[in-house]
N, C-alpha and C positions, 0 to 999 in steps of 0.2 A: 811800338808798344810791347810790353812784356807782361806775363802773368806771374805775380810774385807770391802766389799761393793764397790760402785762406787766412783771414784774420777778422777781428772785430774791433770796433772803435774803443772799447774799454781796455784794449791792450795798452793804449797810451793815456786814455782819459780816466780809466777806472770808472767810477760812477759819477764823476764830477761833470754833470751836464744839467742844464735846465731846458725844458720844453716850454711851450707858450705860457703855461700857467705859472711859471717862475718858481715852482717848488723843486728844489734840487733832488735828483734821484738818490743821491748819497744821503742816507738817514743821519749821518753824523753832522750834517750841515743844517743850519736853522732854516725852517720853512718860511714862506712868504709872510704869513701872519706875524711871526716873531720879528721879522725884519721891518714890516710896516710899523709896528709899535716902536721899534728902535729908532727909526729915522723919520717918524711922523707922517707916514702915508695914510690916507683914509682906508679903513678896513673894507675889503671887498674889491678895491680897485686893482686891476692887473695892468701895469704899464706896458705899452708896446715898445718894440725894439728901437724905434726912432725917437723915443722920449727920454728926457733927462732923468726921470724917476726910474726908468729901467736901468740906466747906468748906475744910479745910486744903489739899487738892489744888488747888481752884479758886483760892484766894488765891495759891498759888505760880505758877499760870499767869497770873493777872492781873498779878502783879509782873514776870514775864518779859516780858509784852506791853508794860508801861509802860517797862521798860528798853530794849526794842527801839525804841520810838517816841521816847522822850525820856530818853536816858541821864542818870542822876543825879537825875531827878525822882521824887517819891514820890506815891503815891495817898493822897489825904486823905479822900475821901468815896466812898460807895457808893450807887448807885441800883439798885433791883431791880424788874423787871416780870414778873408772872406771872398765873396764872389760878385758883389754888386757895389758899385761906387756910391750910389745914393744911400741905400738903406744901411749897408755895412759901414760905409764911410761916415754916416751920421752917428751910428752907434759907437764907433771908434772915437770920434771927436768928443762925444758926450762922456765917454769913459775917461778920456784925458782931462777934460774940464772938471769933472766931478772929483776925480782922484788926485789931481795935481801931478800925476806921474808923467815922465817923459814918454812919448809914444812913437812907434813906428808901425805902419800897417802895409799889408800886401793884399791887393785885390786882383784876383785872377779870373780870366774868362777866355777860353781858347777860341781861335778862329783860324782861317786859312791864310791870313796875311803874314808877311815876313815877321819873324820874331821881334818882339818889342819889349823893352823894360825901361820904364820912365818913372822917375821920382818927382813928385810935385808937392807943393805946399798944401797941407790939409786945411780945410776950412774949420778953424776953431780947434784943431788938434795938431798933432805932429805930422811929419812927412808921410806921404802916401805913395807907395810903389804900385804902379799899374803895369800889368803884363798880360799878353795874350798866350802865354805858355805856363802851365802849372810847374813845369820843370824849372822855371825861373825862381822858384822858392829858394833854391840853394844860392842863387845870386843875391836874393834879398837878405839871406843870412850873412853873406860876406859884406854886403853894403852896411848892415847894422854894425857889424864888428869894426869896419873901417871908419864908422862915424860915431864912435864912442857910445854905442848902444848895444853892447853884447847881450845875446839872449842866453842868460845863465841863471844862477841861483837867486839873483836879485830881480828876476823878471817874471811877470805873469803873462802867459801866452793864452789869448782867447781865440778860439777857432770856431767859425761857423760850421754847422753840420751839413745842412741841406745844400747841395750843389757846390760844396767845398770839400768836406771830408768824404762824403759819398755823393755819387751822381754829379761829378764835376761839371760845372757850367761850360758849355761849348764842346763837351766830350761825351757825357753820359747822362746829363740832366733830363733829357726827354723821357727817360724811363720813369723818373719820379713823377713827371707831369702826366704820363699815360696812366700810371696807377691811380692817381687822383681822379682823372677824367673817367676811368672805368668805374671807380667807386661812385661817382655821381650818377652815372648811367645805371649801374646795378641797383642803387637805392631807389631812384625814381621809377625804374621799370618794376621793381618789386612791389612798390606801393600802388602803382597804377594798374598792374596786372595786364589783362587783355586790352586795356585802353592805351597802353604805351605805344607810341609811334616813334620808332628810332629816327626816322628822317626828320620829323617835326622837332624832336628833341635837339638834334644836332643843329638844325637851322636856327634854333633859339639860343642854345648854349654858346655856340661859336662867336656870334657878334656880341652877346651880352658879356662875354669874357674879355672883351677888348677895352682899351683905355677910354674910349668914348663913353662907355657906360659905367666906369668906375665910380663917379660921384653918386650914382644910383645904387649900385651893388656894394659900394664900399670896398671894392676889390676883395670881397670876402666870399670864399667858396661855399660856406654854409648858406649865405644869403642867396647866392646864385643857384645852388641846388634846390633851395626852397622855391625860388621864383620859377625854375623850370618845372618843378612838380606841379605848381598851381597852373601854369600854362598848359601842361599836359592834362590836367583835370578838366579843361574847358571853361574854367571860371573866367579866365581872361585869354585874349589872343596875343601872340607875340607882336604882331603888327600894331595893335592898339596900344600896348604898353610901350613899345619903342617910340611910337609917335608922341605919346604923352610925356615921355622922358625928354624927347627933343624939344617939345613945346614948353617944357618947364612945368607941366601940370602934375607930373609924378617925379618929385625931386629926390626922395630918399627911400631906402628900403623900409624904414619904419612906417612911412606913409603907405607903402604897398601892403605890408602885413596888416596894417590897421584896416585897409579896405577889404582884405580877405576876411578879417575877423567880423566885419559888418555883414558879410555875405556867407558866413560859415554854415548857415543852415542849408545852403545849396550843395554842400560837399557830402559825399558818401561817408559813412561812419568811420572807416579806417583813415581817410584823409582828414576828417574832422579831429580825430584823436591825435594824429601827428601834428596837425596845425596847433592844437591847444598846447601840446608839449613845447613846440618851438616858440610859440607866442609868449609863453610864460618865461622861457629862457631868455628871450630878447628883452622882455620887460625887466628881468633881473640883471641885465647888463652882461650876460654871458656872451663872449665873442665867438664861441663855437656852439651855437644853439641846436644844430641839426645833428644830434648824437648818433643816430643810426648810420648816417652818411660817413661820419668820421670813424666809426668802428669798422665799417666796410673798407675805408681808406687804409686803416692800419693793416687789416688782413691782406689786402691786395698789394700793399707796399712791402710788408715783411716777407711775403711769399715770393717776391722778386729778388730777395737777398740770397745769393749763393745757390740758386736752384739748378744751375747748369753743371754738367760734368767738368772736372778739372781740365780735361782735354779739349773742351769746346774751343772753337776759333775765337780769338780775341775780338774780332769784329762782331761776332754774334753776342759775346758777353756785353760789349758796349751798347749794343742795340736792344738787348732783351733783359739784362740783369742790372740791378743797382749795385755798383761796385765801389770799393774804397779807392780813393785817389792815392796811389802809391807815393807820389811826391810829397803829399801832405803827411801821410803816415810816416814816411822816412824822416822828414824834418822834425815831426813831433817826437819821434823816438830819440832823435839826436838831441833835441832841446831838453827832453826829460832826462836824458843821460847827463846833461850838464847841470841838472838841479833845478831847471825852470819849472814853475807851477803851470800845469795845463788845465784848461777849463773849456767846456763845449757849450755853445749856444744853438738852440733850434727854435725857429718860429713855428714849427709844426705843432698843432694842438696835441695835448697829452693823449686825448682819445684816439688820435691817429698815429701815436708813437709807442704806446704801452698796451700790453694785452689785457683784456678783461680777466677777471678771476677764473672764468670758465676756460678761456684760451690758455691762461697760465698753467692750469692743471694739465692741459694737453701738451705742454712743453714749449709754448710760444714764449719769446723773450722780448724785452724792449729793443728798439731798433739799434741802440748803441751797443747792445750785447750780442746781437745776431751776427753770425759769421757770414762772410761773403768773400768774393775774390778781390784781391788788391791788384789793380792794373795801372801801369804807368810807363813812362819812358825810362 
């Protein structure tokens, strides 16, 4: 591994990126409300990454970008780069179906096994290249060229941000996870004060964060943080909730928060206030209802960007700093140089990705504009 110096994702993306709320950061692009009207989506709905409506929104944004760059030109091909075969593979297949563009995708996730590069048929989309080395992106580029799918001025390149552009899966992704975990703990501890029990918190958070409990938590970190907060308050016990989930008595998060609401008179004033805020957000359909947690996540995430000295050992950077994946950066710059349209996707909530007005005045930037080290082979 080598250190390729400091950079930021907007070096190749500019501001062409959407976070979870699907409002592009680039003000020259239409917002979600405008797109909803244009394509007939219900106002207020924010599609998730694995849904066809998400792909419809992204296609609209890509076509707007192409019109801005090359009026009258049309996108003919799609290239997709991500880190998870299921979620990113589904998003890619939906983009191909919705747009009608020919597609190629690369899914990377490093491990200690011998280097592998395998192209398989995508489910509902074009071919899918799977590799356990991020350095295989250059091989993916050659494969596309050799199979009549050049990544050039007729191509839209969609790149996942989290654990692809930064915090590469299998190499550096654990730093992203740690920032989020620390944010949950910081938020819950701050609200519980002297009643916070770190050992009890961890004993609840760790198992509830596993797939066994995903039907209950919705695999939603806001929900999980709230559940841990209420367990820490003493209103419920972890053992009791876990048993009720396993017995089918507590099936969903909405059932849990409704039971809290029925007993909110037992909560101290500060916890009652935060419950009321989160409960109202859940009822309104907000997928990230625990705003204080997400604001803490932004700060603890952005402060892990580029905080080490340039001379720090690479092994330390990979363990403690969220770094740019150099192989992704280099190929993105190459593709941009050929005239390809580049666009970034992040499933991270806007509140965990963008500074509050107060932090912005202090000089904090969106994650995609924040400098950090670029590390790669």
